[in-house]
N, CA, C and O atoms as a CHARMM CRD file, in Angstrom:
* protein
*
  396
    1    1 ASP  N     95.62100 117.39300  94.12800 PROA 1      0.00000
    2    1 ASP  CA    94.72300 116.89800  94.96100 PROA 1      0.00000
    3    1 ASP  C     93.42900 116.23700  94.62200 PROA 1      0.00000
    4    1 ASP  O     92.44900 116.93700  94.36800 PROA 1      0.00000
    5    2 ASN  N     93.36700 115.05000  94.60300 PROA 2      0.00000
    6    2 ASN  CA    92.15000 114.25600  94.21400 PROA 2      0.00000
    7    2 ASN  C     92.08700 114.46600  92.75400 PROA 2      0.00000
    8    2 ASN  O     90.98200 114.57600  92.22300 PROA 2      0.00000
    9    3 ASN  N     93.31300 114.53900  91.96400 PROA 3      0.00000
   10    3 ASN  CA    93.38100 114.79400  90.28000 PROA 3      0.00000
   11    3 ASN  C     92.59100 115.98000  90.20800 PROA 3      0.00000
   12    3 ASN  O     91.64400 115.95300  89.42100 PROA 3      0.00000
   13    4 ARG  N     92.86300 117.37700  91.10700 PROA 4      0.00000
   14    4 ARG  CA    92.74000 118.66600  91.11500 PROA 4      0.00000
   15    4 ARG  C     93.95300 118.99500  91.24100 PROA 4      0.00000
   16    4 ARG  O     94.80900 118.28000  91.76100 PROA 4      0.00000
   17    5 MET  N     94.22400 120.67000  90.53900 PROA 5      0.00000
   18    5 MET  CA    95.05800 121.37100  90.93100 PROA 5      0.00000
   19    5 MET  C     94.58000 122.67900  91.71500 PROA 5      0.00000
   20    5 MET  O     93.81200 123.54700  91.30000 PROA 5      0.00000
   21    6 VAL  N     95.24900 122.60000  92.99500 PROA 6      0.00000
   22    6 VAL  CA    94.67400 123.52400  93.95900 PROA 6      0.00000
   23    6 VAL  C     95.67300 124.33800  94.16100 PROA 6      0.00000
   24    6 VAL  O     96.77200 123.78400  94.13500 PROA 6      0.00000
   25    7 LYS  N     95.67000 125.79300  94.41100 PROA 7      0.00000
   26    7 LYS  CA    96.37700 126.76000  94.22600 PROA 7      0.00000
   27    7 LYS  C     96.91700 127.08000  95.86200 PROA 7      0.00000
   28    7 LYS  O     96.06100 127.12000  96.74600 PROA 7      0.00000
   29    8 ILE  N     98.11400 127.26400  96.14500 PROA 8      0.00000
   30    8 ILE  CA    98.39100 126.97300  97.61300 PROA 8      0.00000
   31    8 ILE  C     99.59800 128.37700  97.45800 PROA 8      0.00000
   32    8 ILE  O    100.63700 128.60800  96.84000 PROA 8      0.00000
   33    9 ARG  N     98.85600 128.95000  98.26600 PROA 9      0.00000
   34    9 ARG  CA    99.80600 130.65500  98.48900 PROA 9      0.00000
   35    9 ARG  C    100.94300 130.15800  99.23900 PROA 9      0.00000
   36    9 ARG  O    100.80100 129.13200  99.90400 PROA 9      0.00000
   37   10 LEU  N    102.07800 130.77700  99.20800 PROA 10     0.00000
   38   10 LEU  CA   103.57800 130.51200  99.22200 PROA 10     0.00000
   39   10 LEU  C    103.29300 130.73500 100.77500 PROA 10     0.00000
   40   10 LEU  O    103.73300 129.90700 101.57300 PROA 10     0.00000
   41   11 ARG  N    102.48500 131.95500 101.26900 PROA 11     0.00000
   42   11 ARG  CA   102.89000 132.29600 102.66700 PROA 11     0.00000
   43   11 ARG  C    102.32800 131.28600 103.63700 PROA 11     0.00000
   44   11 ARG  O    102.56600 131.26500 104.84400 PROA 11     0.00000
   45   12 ASP  N    101.41800 130.30100 102.85100 PROA 12     0.00000
   46   12 ASP  CA   100.66200 129.20100 103.61200 PROA 12     0.00000
   47   12 ASP  C    101.69600 128.08400 103.93400 PROA 12     0.00000
   48   12 ASP  O    101.46800 127.41600 104.94200 PROA 12     0.00000
   49   13 ILE  N    102.63000 127.84600 103.31400 PROA 13     0.00000
   50   13 ILE  CA   103.67600 126.30400 102.97000 PROA 13     0.00000
   51   13 ILE  C    104.55700 126.69000 104.28200 PROA 13     0.00000
   52   13 ILE  O    105.21600 127.72400 104.39000 PROA 13     0.00000
   53   14 GLN  N    104.41700 125.44200 105.46900 PROA 14     0.00000
   54   14 GLN  CA   104.78800 125.39700 106.46300 PROA 14     0.00000
   55   14 GLN  C    105.88200 124.55000 106.53200 PROA 14     0.00000
   56   14 GLN  O    106.91400 124.73500 107.17800 PROA 14     0.00000
   57   15 VAL  N    105.50500 123.31100 105.60400 PROA 15     0.00000
   58   15 VAL  CA   106.68800 122.57800 105.77600 PROA 15     0.00000
   59   15 VAL  C    106.64700 121.83900 104.35500 PROA 15     0.00000
   60   15 VAL  O    105.62900 121.99300 103.68100 PROA 15     0.00000
   61   16 VAL  N    107.86000 120.91500 103.77700 PROA 16     0.00000
   62   16 VAL  CA   107.71100 120.34500 102.86300 PROA 16     0.00000
   63   16 VAL  C    108.16100 119.05800 103.35100 PROA 16     0.00000
   64   16 VAL  O    108.82800 119.11900 104.38400 PROA 16     0.00000
   65   17 GLU  N    107.92000 117.67400 102.76100 PROA 17     0.00000
   66   17 GLU  CA   108.27800 116.56600 103.13800 PROA 17     0.00000
   67   17 GLU  C    108.43700 115.58200 102.09600 PROA 17     0.00000
   68   17 GLU  O    107.41300 115.46500 101.42300 PROA 17     0.00000
   69   18 VAL  N    109.31200 114.89800 101.77500 PROA 18     0.00000
   70   18 VAL  CA   109.59900 114.16700 100.81000 PROA 18     0.00000
   71   18 VAL  C    109.40900 112.58600 101.17700 PROA 18     0.00000
   72   18 VAL  O    110.31500 112.14900 101.88700 PROA 18     0.00000
   73   19 ASP  N    108.48800 111.74300 100.85300 PROA 19     0.00000
   74   19 ASP  CA   108.45900 110.19700 101.42700 PROA 19     0.00000
   75   19 ASP  C    108.25400 109.55000 100.00400 PROA 19     0.00000
   76   19 ASP  O    107.33300 109.61100  99.19000 PROA 19     0.00000
   77   20 GLU  N    109.69900 108.78600 100.02700 PROA 20     0.00000
   78   20 GLU  CA   109.91200 107.83700  98.68000 PROA 20     0.00000
   79   20 GLU  C    110.16600 108.84400  97.39200 PROA 20     0.00000
   80   20 GLU  O    111.11500 109.62700  97.34800 PROA 20     0.00000
   81   21 LYS  N    109.30900 108.72200  96.49400 PROA 21     0.00000
   82   21 LYS  CA   109.38500 109.71300  95.32200 PROA 21     0.00000
   83   21 LYS  C    108.20800 110.75500  95.29700 PROA 21     0.00000
   84   21 LYS  O    107.89300 111.33700  94.26000 PROA 21     0.00000
   85   22 TYR  N    107.59400 110.94900  96.47200 PROA 22     0.00000
   86   22 TYR  CA   106.23200 112.30400  96.59500 PROA 22     0.00000
   87   22 TYR  C    106.96200 113.21800  97.16900 PROA 22     0.00000
   88   22 TYR  O    107.88200 112.84500  97.89700 PROA 22     0.00000
   89   23 CYS  N    106.72300 114.57700  96.97500 PROA 23     0.00000
   90   23 CYS  CA   107.03300 115.34800  97.51700 PROA 23     0.00000
   91   23 CYS  C    105.26700 115.88400  98.47300 PROA 23     0.00000
   92   23 CYS  O    104.12800 115.78500  98.01800 PROA 23     0.00000
   93   24 PHE  N    105.71700 116.43300  99.87700 PROA 24     0.00000
   94   24 PHE  CA   103.95200 116.82700 100.06000 PROA 24     0.00000
   95   24 PHE  C    104.36300 118.09900 100.93900 PROA 24     0.00000
   96   24 PHE  O    105.01300 118.11700 101.98400 PROA 24     0.00000
   97   25 ILE  N    103.74400 119.26500 100.14900 PROA 25     0.00000
   98   25 ILE  CA   103.27400 120.54500 100.61700 PROA 25     0.00000
   99   25 ILE  C    102.51200 120.58500 102.00500 PROA 25     0.00000
  100   25 ILE  O    101.35300 120.17900 101.91500 PROA 25     0.00000
  101   26 ILE  N    102.83200 120.90700 103.01800 PROA 26     0.00000
  102   26 ILE  CA   101.94600 120.88800 104.27700 PROA 26     0.00000
  103   26 ILE  C    101.83400 122.37600 104.46900 PROA 26     0.00000
  104   26 ILE  O    102.70000 123.20300 104.18400 PROA 26     0.00000
  105   27 THR  N    100.39800 122.65100 105.10200 PROA 27     0.00000
  106   27 THR  CA   100.10200 124.40600 104.95700 PROA 27     0.00000
  107   27 THR  C     98.73600 123.86400 106.09600 PROA 27     0.00000
  108   27 THR  O     97.70800 123.23100 105.85700 PROA 27     0.00000
  109   28 GLY  N     99.28300 124.43400 107.36000 PROA 28     0.00000
  110   28 GLY  CA    98.42800 124.20500 108.96900 PROA 28     0.00000
  111   28 GLY  C     97.85600 122.50200 108.50800 PROA 28     0.00000
  112   28 GLY  O     98.67600 121.65800 108.14700 PROA 28     0.00000
  113   29 GLN  N     96.93600 122.31700 108.56100 PROA 29     0.00000
  114   29 GLN  CA    96.30400 121.23200 108.36200 PROA 29     0.00000
  115   29 GLN  C     96.14600 120.14400 107.53100 PROA 29     0.00000
  116   29 GLN  O     95.76400 118.99100 107.73100 PROA 29     0.00000
  117   30 ARG  N     96.58700 120.85900 106.37700 PROA 30     0.00000
  118   30 ARG  CA    96.48400 120.20400 105.00500 PROA 30     0.00000
  119   30 ARG  C     97.82500 119.75100 104.40300 PROA 30     0.00000
  120   30 ARG  O     98.88000 120.37200 104.53000 PROA 30     0.00000
  121   31 ARG  N     97.66400 118.58600 103.72800 PROA 31     0.00000
  122   31 ARG  CA    98.88100 118.10900 103.16600 PROA 31     0.00000
  123   31 ARG  C     98.81300 117.68400 101.59800 PROA 31     0.00000
  124   31 ARG  O     98.28100 116.64600 101.20400 PROA 31     0.00000
  125   32 HSD  N     99.40600 118.60300 100.81000 PROA 32     0.00000
  126   32 HSD  CA    98.86100 118.05300  99.14700 PROA 32     0.00000
  127   32 HSD  C    100.33800 117.69700  98.85500 PROA 32     0.00000
  128   32 HSD  O    101.46700 118.04300  99.20300 PROA 32     0.00000
  129   33 ILE  N     99.66400 116.73500  97.94800 PROA 33     0.00000
  130   33 ILE  CA   101.19600 116.32100  96.99900 PROA 33     0.00000
  131   33 ILE  C    101.46500 116.97200  95.65100 PROA 33     0.00000
  132   33 ILE  O    100.58100 117.49500  94.97300 PROA 33     0.00000
  133   34 ILE  N    102.75100 116.90300  95.30900 PROA 34     0.00000
  134   34 ILE  CA   103.07600 117.77400  94.10600 PROA 34     0.00000
  135   34 ILE  C    104.04300 116.54600  93.47100 PROA 34     0.00000
  136   34 ILE  O    104.63000 115.61800  94.02800 PROA 34     0.00000
  137   35 ASN  N    103.95000 116.94200  92.10500 PROA 35     0.00000
  138   35 ASN  CA   104.49900 116.03300  91.19500 PROA 35     0.00000
  139   35 ASN  C    105.52100 116.66100  91.00000 PROA 35     0.00000
  140   35 ASN  O    105.56800 116.94800  89.80400 PROA 35     0.00000
  141   36 MET  N    106.62600 117.14300  91.69400 PROA 36     0.00000
  142   36 MET  CA   107.96700 117.62300  91.81900 PROA 36     0.00000
  143   36 MET  C    108.94100 117.26500  92.60400 PROA 36     0.00000
  144   36 MET  O    108.60400 117.11500  93.77900 PROA 36     0.00000
  145   37 ARG  N    110.41300 117.01300  92.26800 PROA 37     0.00000
  146   37 ARG  CA   111.53800 117.04500  92.67200 PROA 37     0.00000
  147   37 ARG  C    111.79200 117.88900  94.06500 PROA 37     0.00000
  148   37 ARG  O    111.13300 118.92500  94.15800 PROA 37     0.00000
  149   38 LEU  N    112.63000 117.58200  95.10500 PROA 38     0.00000
  150   38 LEU  CA   112.49700 118.34600  96.29600 PROA 38     0.00000
  151   38 LEU  C    113.88900 119.41200  95.57900 PROA 38     0.00000
  152   38 LEU  O    113.94600 120.57000  95.99400 PROA 38     0.00000
  153   39 LYS  N    114.59900 119.09300  94.86800 PROA 39     0.00000
  154   39 LYS  CA   115.58000 119.92000  94.32900 PROA 39     0.00000
  155   39 LYS  C    115.16700 120.82400  93.47300 PROA 39     0.00000
  156   39 LYS  O    115.59500 121.97300  93.35800 PROA 39     0.00000
  157   40 ASP  N    114.22300 120.23900  92.79000 PROA 40     0.00000
  158   40 ASP  CA   113.58100 121.46600  91.84400 PROA 40     0.00000
  159   40 ASP  C    112.68500 122.62100  92.69800 PROA 40     0.00000
  160   40 ASP  O    112.87000 123.82400  92.51500 PROA 40     0.00000
  161   41 LEU  N    111.89400 122.20200  93.45700 PROA 41     0.00000
  162   41 LEU  CA   110.94100 123.13600  94.36200 PROA 41     0.00000
  163   41 LEU  C    111.83000 123.34600  95.10900 PROA 41     0.00000
  164   41 LEU  O    111.01800 123.54100  96.01300 PROA 41     0.00000
  165   42 LEU  N    113.03200 123.53500  95.73300 PROA 42     0.00000
  166   42 LEU  CA   113.76200 124.04000  96.77500 PROA 42     0.00000
  167   42 LEU  C    114.51100 125.61000  95.58200 PROA 42     0.00000
  168   42 LEU  O    114.98600 126.68500  95.94800 PROA 42     0.00000
  169   43 GLU  N    114.34400 125.15900  94.43600 PROA 43     0.00000
  170   43 GLU  CA   115.06900 126.07800  93.47100 PROA 43     0.00000
  171   43 GLU  C    113.76100 127.25400  93.47500 PROA 43     0.00000
  172   43 GLU  O    114.15000 128.42200  93.48600 PROA 43     0.00000
  173   44 LYS  N    112.36400 127.05400  93.46800 PROA 44     0.00000
  174   44 LYS  CA   111.32900 128.18400  93.20500 PROA 44     0.00000
  175   44 LYS  C    111.46500 128.61800  94.68300 PROA 44     0.00000
  176   44 LYS  O    111.61900 129.83400  94.79900 PROA 44     0.00000
  177   45 LEU  N    111.44600 127.95600  95.78300 PROA 45     0.00000
  178   45 LEU  CA   111.09600 128.39900  97.09400 PROA 45     0.00000
  179   45 LEU  C    112.00300 129.71700  97.69500 PROA 45     0.00000
  180   45 LEU  O    113.14000 129.33400  97.97100 PROA 45     0.00000
  181   46 PRO  N    111.83000 130.94100  97.92600 PROA 46     0.00000
  182   46 PRO  CA   112.55900 131.66400  98.44600 PROA 46     0.00000
  183   46 PRO  C    113.58300 131.38700  99.43900 PROA 46     0.00000
  184   46 PRO  O    113.17900 130.87100 100.48100 PROA 46     0.00000
  185   47 ARG  N    115.08400 131.67200  99.30800 PROA 47     0.00000
  186   47 ARG  CA   116.06900 130.92900 100.40400 PROA 47     0.00000
  187   47 ARG  C    115.71300 131.79700 101.65400 PROA 47     0.00000
  188   47 ARG  O    115.71400 131.15500 102.70500 PROA 47     0.00000
  189   48 GLU  N    115.45000 132.94700 101.74300 PROA 48     0.00000
  190   48 GLU  CA   115.36700 133.84100 102.69700 PROA 48     0.00000
  191   48 GLU  C    114.07200 133.20100 103.79900 PROA 48     0.00000
  192   48 GLU  O    114.00000 133.61700 104.95600 PROA 48     0.00000
  193   49 ASP  N    113.21900 132.28100 103.32000 PROA 49     0.00000
  194   49 ASP  CA   111.98700 131.96700 104.24100 PROA 49     0.00000
  195   49 ASP  C    111.96900 130.52800 104.52000 PROA 49     0.00000
  196   49 ASP  O    111.49600 129.95800 105.50300 PROA 49     0.00000
  197   50 PHE  N    112.61400 129.98700 103.40700 PROA 50     0.00000
  198   50 PHE  CA   113.23800 128.24500 103.97400 PROA 50     0.00000
  199   50 PHE  C    114.19800 127.75100 104.35200 PROA 50     0.00000
  200   50 PHE  O    115.24900 128.38900 104.28700 PROA 50     0.00000
  201   51 ILE  N    114.18000 126.71100 104.77100 PROA 51     0.00000
  202   51 ILE  CA   115.63300 126.09100 104.81800 PROA 51     0.00000
  203   51 ILE  C    115.53900 124.50200 105.06800 PROA 51     0.00000
  204   51 ILE  O    114.89300 124.02500 106.00100 PROA 51     0.00000
  205   52 GLN  N    116.22300 123.77300 104.17200 PROA 52     0.00000
  206   52 GLN  CA   116.47600 122.54200 104.68200 PROA 52     0.00000
  207   52 GLN  C    116.91000 121.73500 105.62700 PROA 52     0.00000
  208   52 GLN  O    118.09800 121.45000 105.47300 PROA 52     0.00000
  209   53 VAL  N    116.36600 121.21600 106.62000 PROA 53     0.00000
  210   53 VAL  CA   116.80300 120.98800 107.57100 PROA 53     0.00000
  211   53 VAL  C    116.91700 119.53100 107.83300 PROA 53     0.00000
  212   53 VAL  O    117.36900 119.32800 108.96000 PROA 53     0.00000
  213   54 HSD  N    116.56800 118.09000 106.94100 PROA 54     0.00000
  214   54 HSD  CA   116.67800 116.97600 106.76200 PROA 54     0.00000
  215   54 HSD  C    116.55100 116.80700 105.44900 PROA 54     0.00000
  216   54 HSD  O    115.87300 117.63400 104.83900 PROA 54     0.00000
  217   55 ARG  N    117.21200 115.63600 104.68100 PROA 55     0.00000
  218   55 ARG  CA   116.99400 115.18100 103.11700 PROA 55     0.00000
  219   55 ARG  C    115.67300 115.11900 102.96000 PROA 55     0.00000
  220   55 ARG  O    115.38500 115.38100 101.79200 PROA 55     0.00000
  221   56 SER  N    114.71200 114.88000 103.64600 PROA 56     0.00000
  222   56 SER  CA   113.12900 114.78300 103.48100 PROA 56     0.00000
  223   56 SER  C    112.38000 115.90500 104.06700 PROA 56     0.00000
  224   56 SER  O    111.16600 115.86800 104.26700 PROA 56     0.00000
  225   57 PHE  N    113.18000 116.94900 104.34600 PROA 57     0.00000
  226   57 PHE  CA   112.03200 118.03500 104.97800 PROA 57     0.00000
  227   57 PHE  C    112.80600 119.56200 104.60900 PROA 57     0.00000
  228   57 PHE  O    114.01900 119.77100 104.59000 PROA 57     0.00000
  229   58 VAL  N    111.97500 120.29200 104.39900 PROA 58     0.00000
  230   58 VAL  CA   112.55900 121.86900 104.17100 PROA 58     0.00000
  231   58 VAL  C    111.42200 122.35800 105.14200 PROA 58     0.00000
  232   58 VAL  O    110.48000 121.63800 105.47400 PROA 58     0.00000
  233   59 VAL  N    111.56100 123.35000 105.46500 PROA 59     0.00000
  234   59 VAL  CA   110.59200 123.99900 106.69100 PROA 59     0.00000
  235   59 VAL  C    110.80900 125.70800 106.50200 PROA 59     0.00000
  236   59 VAL  O    111.79500 126.42700 106.34000 PROA 59     0.00000
  237   60 ARG  N    109.54700 125.90600 106.59800 PROA 60     0.00000
  238   60 ARG  CA   109.34800 127.66800 106.70700 PROA 60     0.00000
  239   60 ARG  C    110.20500 128.37200 107.65300 PROA 60     0.00000
  240   60 ARG  O    109.77300 127.88600 108.69800 PROA 60     0.00000
  241   61 LYS  N    110.95100 129.03200 107.94100 PROA 61     0.00000
  242   61 LYS  CA   111.97500 129.54000 109.07500 PROA 61     0.00000
  243   61 LYS  C    111.15800 130.04700 110.26600 PROA 61     0.00000
  244   61 LYS  O    111.21100 129.63800 111.42600 PROA 61     0.00000
  245   62 SER  N    110.30700 131.12400 109.69600 PROA 62     0.00000
  246   62 SER  CA   109.42100 131.68900 111.16900 PROA 62     0.00000
  247   62 SER  C    108.33600 130.63800 111.30900 PROA 62     0.00000
  248   62 SER  O    107.31600 131.18000 111.73400 PROA 62     0.00000
  249   63 ALA  N    108.19200 129.48900 111.13400 PROA 63     0.00000
  250   63 ALA  CA   107.07600 128.49400 111.45900 PROA 63     0.00000
  251   63 ALA  C    108.22700 127.44300 112.44500 PROA 63     0.00000
  252   63 ALA  O    107.69700 126.37000 112.73200 PROA 63     0.00000
  253   64 ILE  N    109.14300 127.54300 112.78300 PROA 64     0.00000
  254   64 ILE  CA   110.03300 126.79400 113.62600 PROA 64     0.00000
  255   64 ILE  C    109.97000 127.16100 114.90900 PROA 64     0.00000
  256   64 ILE  O    110.63500 128.12200 115.29500 PROA 64     0.00000
  257   65 GLU  N    108.93100 126.24500 116.00600 PROA 65     0.00000
  258   65 GLU  CA   108.30800 126.96100 117.10400 PROA 65     0.00000
  259   65 GLU  C    109.51800 126.38700 118.21900 PROA 65     0.00000
  260   65 GLU  O    109.64500 127.13800 119.18700 PROA 65     0.00000
  261   66 GLU  N    110.16500 125.51500 118.22200 PROA 66     0.00000
  262   66 GLU  CA   111.00100 124.95200 119.08600 PROA 66     0.00000
  263   66 GLU  C    112.30200 123.70200 118.50100 PROA 66     0.00000
  264   66 GLU  O    111.93600 122.71600 117.86100 PROA 66     0.00000
  265   67 VAL  N    113.78300 123.93800 118.83000 PROA 67     0.00000
  266   67 VAL  CA   114.54900 123.12600 118.14200 PROA 67     0.00000
  267   67 VAL  C    115.03700 122.76700 119.34000 PROA 67     0.00000
  268   67 VAL  O    115.31800 123.59100 120.21000 PROA 67     0.00000
  269   68 ASN  N    115.22100 121.04000 119.51800 PROA 68     0.00000
  270   68 ASN  CA   116.14800 120.58800 120.15800 PROA 68     0.00000
  271   68 ASN  C    117.11200 119.70900 119.98100 PROA 68     0.00000
  272   68 ASN  O    117.06200 118.55000 119.56800 PROA 68     0.00000
  273   69 ILE  N    118.28200 120.57500 120.44700 PROA 69     0.00000
  274   69 ILE  CA   119.45300 120.08300 120.26400 PROA 69     0.00000
  275   69 ILE  C    120.14000 118.90800 120.45900 PROA 69     0.00000
  276   69 ILE  O    121.01100 118.39900 119.75400 PROA 69     0.00000
  277   70 GLY  N    119.63500 118.51700 121.53700 PROA 70     0.00000
  278   70 GLY  CA   119.69500 117.03200 122.07000 PROA 70     0.00000
  279   70 GLY  C    119.24700 115.95700 121.28500 PROA 70     0.00000
  280   70 GLY  O    120.06800 115.05700 121.11000 PROA 70     0.00000
  281   71 GLU  N    117.98200 115.82000 120.69700 PROA 71     0.00000
  282   71 GLU  CA   117.08500 114.92900 120.54500 PROA 71     0.00000
  283   71 GLU  C    117.50100 115.31800 118.89400 PROA 71     0.00000
  284   71 GLU  O    117.26800 114.33500 118.19000 PROA 71     0.00000
  285   72 HSD  N    117.91300 116.18700 118.29700 PROA 72     0.00000
  286   72 HSD  CA   117.85800 116.81500 116.59800 PROA 72     0.00000
  287   72 HSD  C    116.87600 116.68500 116.24400 PROA 72     0.00000
  288   72 HSD  O    116.47700 115.79600 115.49200 PROA 72     0.00000
  289   73 THR  N    116.09700 117.81100 116.86000 PROA 73     0.00000
  290   73 THR  CA   114.83800 117.56100 116.28200 PROA 73     0.00000
  291   73 THR  C    114.35100 119.09100 116.44200 PROA 73     0.00000
  292   73 THR  O    114.81000 119.86400 117.28300 PROA 73     0.00000
  293   74 LEU  N    113.44800 119.37500 115.59500 PROA 74     0.00000
  294   74 LEU  CA   112.75000 120.66100 115.51800 PROA 74     0.00000
  295   74 LEU  C    110.79600 120.76600 115.67000 PROA 74     0.00000
  296   74 LEU  O    109.99900 119.89600 115.31600 PROA 74     0.00000
  297   75 ARG  N    110.54100 121.85600 116.18100 PROA 75     0.00000
  298   75 ARG  CA   109.16200 121.62800 115.92600 PROA 75     0.00000
  299   75 ARG  C    108.40300 122.79700 115.08300 PROA 75     0.00000
  300   75 ARG  O    108.92000 123.90900 114.97800 PROA 75     0.00000
  301   76 VAL  N    107.36400 122.54000 114.58900 PROA 76     0.00000
  302   76 VAL  CA   106.91400 123.55000 113.68100 PROA 76     0.00000
  303   76 VAL  C    105.32100 122.51700 113.49100 PROA 76     0.00000
  304   76 VAL  O    105.09500 121.32000 113.31400 PROA 76     0.00000
  305   77 THR  N    104.43100 123.82900 113.65400 PROA 77     0.00000
  306   77 THR  CA   102.90900 123.67800 113.90200 PROA 77     0.00000
  307   77 THR  C    102.76400 122.17100 114.48400 PROA 77     0.00000
  308   77 THR  O    102.18700 121.25100 113.90400 PROA 77     0.00000
  309   78 GLU  N    103.33700 122.11100 115.61800 PROA 78     0.00000
  310   78 GLU  CA   102.96100 120.70400 116.40000 PROA 78     0.00000
  311   78 GLU  C    103.38900 119.13000 115.86500 PROA 78     0.00000
  312   78 GLU  O    103.05600 118.05500 116.36500 PROA 78     0.00000
  313   79 LYS  N    104.27800 119.39900 114.62900 PROA 79     0.00000
  314   79 LYS  CA   105.09400 118.36800 114.07000 PROA 79     0.00000
  315   79 LYS  C    106.10500 118.21900 114.42000 PROA 79     0.00000
  316   79 LYS  O    106.59200 119.28000 114.81100 PROA 79     0.00000
  317   80 THR  N    106.89400 117.20900 114.51900 PROA 80     0.00000
  318   80 THR  CA   108.31900 116.89500 114.93200 PROA 80     0.00000
  319   80 THR  C    109.36300 116.43300 113.73200 PROA 80     0.00000
  320   80 THR  O    109.29600 115.46100 112.98000 PROA 80     0.00000
  321   81 ILE  N    110.18500 117.30700 113.81200 PROA 81     0.00000
  322   81 ILE  CA   110.73000 116.91500 112.42200 PROA 81     0.00000
  323   81 ILE  C    112.17100 116.88600 112.64400 PROA 81     0.00000
  324   81 ILE  O    112.74900 117.88200 113.07900 PROA 81     0.00000
  325   82 PRO  N    113.04000 115.35200 112.25500 PROA 82     0.00000
  326   82 PRO  CA   114.36000 115.68900 112.65100 PROA 82     0.00000
  327   82 PRO  C    115.31500 116.48600 111.80100 PROA 82     0.00000
  328   82 PRO  O    115.14300 116.84100 110.63500 PROA 82     0.00000
  329   83 ILE  N    116.45200 116.72700 112.65900 PROA 83     0.00000
  330   83 ILE  CA   117.26100 117.59900 111.85700 PROA 83     0.00000
  331   83 ILE  C    118.61900 116.54100 111.24700 PROA 83     0.00000
  332   83 ILE  O    119.29100 115.80700 111.97200 PROA 83     0.00000
  333   84 GLY  N    118.78200 116.69800 109.78000 PROA 84     0.00000
  334   84 GLY  CA   120.05600 115.82700 109.89800 PROA 84     0.00000
  335   84 GLY  C    121.17700 116.49800 110.18900 PROA 84     0.00000
  336   84 GLY  O    121.34600 117.69900 110.40000 PROA 84     0.00000
  337   85 LYS  N    122.21200 115.25200 110.17500 PROA 85     0.00000
  338   85 LYS  CA   123.61900 115.75500 110.57200 PROA 85     0.00000
  339   85 LYS  C    124.40000 117.10200 109.69000 PROA 85     0.00000
  340   85 LYS  O    125.02700 118.08500 110.08400 PROA 85     0.00000
  341   86 THR  N    123.97800 116.55200 108.18400 PROA 86     0.00000
  342   86 THR  CA   124.58100 117.43600 107.12400 PROA 86     0.00000
  343   86 THR  C    124.11400 118.75600 107.26400 PROA 86     0.00000
  344   86 THR  O    124.80200 119.76500 107.10800 PROA 86     0.00000
  345   87 TYR  N    122.96000 118.72000 107.55300 PROA 87     0.00000
  346   87 TYR  CA   122.27800 120.67800 107.79900 PROA 87     0.00000
  347   87 TYR  C    122.31900 121.18000 109.11800 PROA 87     0.00000
  348   87 TYR  O    121.90000 122.31600 109.33500 PROA 87     0.00000
  349   88 LYS  N    122.88300 120.30400 110.24900 PROA 88     0.00000
  350   88 LYS  CA   122.46000 121.05900 111.44700 PROA 88     0.00000
  351   88 LYS  C    123.30400 122.21700 112.01800 PROA 88     0.00000
  352   88 LYS  O    123.02000 122.87900 113.01600 PROA 88     0.00000
  353   89 GLU  N    124.64500 122.39200 111.04100 PROA 89     0.00000
  354   89 GLU  CA   125.07500 123.53700 111.42400 PROA 89     0.00000
  355   89 GLU  C    124.34900 124.91400 110.48600 PROA 89     0.00000
  356   89 GLU  O    124.17900 126.07600 110.85500 PROA 89     0.00000
  357   90 HSD  N    124.04500 124.31200 109.27100 PROA 90     0.00000
  358   90 HSD  CA   123.71300 125.75500 108.83300 PROA 90     0.00000
  359   90 HSD  C    122.46700 126.20900 109.26900 PROA 90     0.00000
  360   90 HSD  O    122.16000 127.39600 109.16100 PROA 90     0.00000
  361   91 LEU  N    121.49000 125.11300 109.90100 PROA 91     0.00000
  362   91 LEU  CA   120.03500 125.66900 110.44100 PROA 91     0.00000
  363   91 LEU  C    120.85100 126.25400 112.08600 PROA 91     0.00000
  364   91 LEU  O    120.39400 127.36400 112.35800 PROA 91     0.00000
  365   92 LEU  N    121.66400 125.87700 112.92800 PROA 92     0.00000
  366   92 LEU  CA   121.79100 126.74300 114.02100 PROA 92     0.00000
  367   92 LEU  C    122.52800 128.18700 113.33000 PROA 92     0.00000
  368   92 LEU  O    122.23000 129.30100 113.76100 PROA 92     0.00000
  369   93 ALA  N    123.28000 128.03600 112.47900 PROA 93     0.00000
  370   93 ALA  CA   123.81100 129.40700 112.02000 PROA 93     0.00000
  371   93 ALA  C    122.92300 130.38000 111.80400 PROA 93     0.00000
  372   93 ALA  O    122.99700 131.46700 112.37800 PROA 93     0.00000
  373   94 THR  N    121.90800 130.03900 110.86700 PROA 94     0.00000
  374   94 THR  CA   120.80000 130.54600 110.27200 PROA 94     0.00000
  375   94 THR  C    119.69500 131.15800 111.52100 PROA 94     0.00000
  376   94 THR  O    118.94400 132.11700 111.34200 PROA 94     0.00000
  377   95 LEU  N    119.80500 130.32000 112.87100 PROA 95     0.00000
  378   95 LEU  CA   118.48200 130.79000 114.08700 PROA 95     0.00000
  379   95 LEU  C    118.63400 132.26400 114.34100 PROA 95     0.00000
  380   95 LEU  O    117.64700 132.97600 114.52900 PROA 95     0.00000
  381   96 ASN  N    120.00200 132.77900 114.35000 PROA 96     0.00000
  382   96 ASN  CA   119.96200 134.06600 114.60800 PROA 96     0.00000
  383   96 ASN  C    119.27000 135.20300 113.78000 PROA 96     0.00000
  384   96 ASN  O    119.11900 136.39400 114.05300 PROA 96     0.00000
  385   97 TYR  N    118.89500 134.47200 112.68500 PROA 97     0.00000
  386   97 TYR  CA   117.93600 135.75100 111.97600 PROA 97     0.00000
  387   97 TYR  C    116.97000 135.31600 112.02900 PROA 97     0.00000
  388   97 TYR  O    116.32300 135.78900 111.09400 PROA 97     0.00000
  389   98 LEU  N    116.22200 134.45500 112.73700 PROA 98     0.00000
  390   98 LEU  CA   114.56900 134.01200 112.77200 PROA 98     0.00000
  391   98 LEU  C    114.08200 135.44500 113.34000 PROA 98     0.00000
  392   98 LEU  O    114.63700 136.26600 114.07000 PROA 98     0.00000
  393   99 ALA  N    113.21000 135.42100 112.90500 PROA 99     0.00000
  394   99 ALA  CA   112.33400 136.66000 113.33100 PROA 99     0.00000
  395   99 ALA  C    110.73600 135.69000 114.05100 PROA 99     0.00000
  396   99 ALA  O    109.78200 136.32300 114.50300 PROA 99     0.00000
């Protein structure tokens, strides 16, 4: 973050977003850039807490506020995120386990 390393608590991560070659970690109102491929970051995040919903988005399961099946989107902290066709079935199967 501006040439500084900033500690980010795992529990604060709401969304991980990929934009071209950059990976962003979104915590509340902050957006931090991380120099790591999404595949590598996914291996570090606990699977029971996070789910990939699009090739460019990973979300914290407990942060999902709404799923719009008709529009193939979901809402996390007032941010609308697309649901990819590849990830839709797994997401819907996982919804039963959300608390």
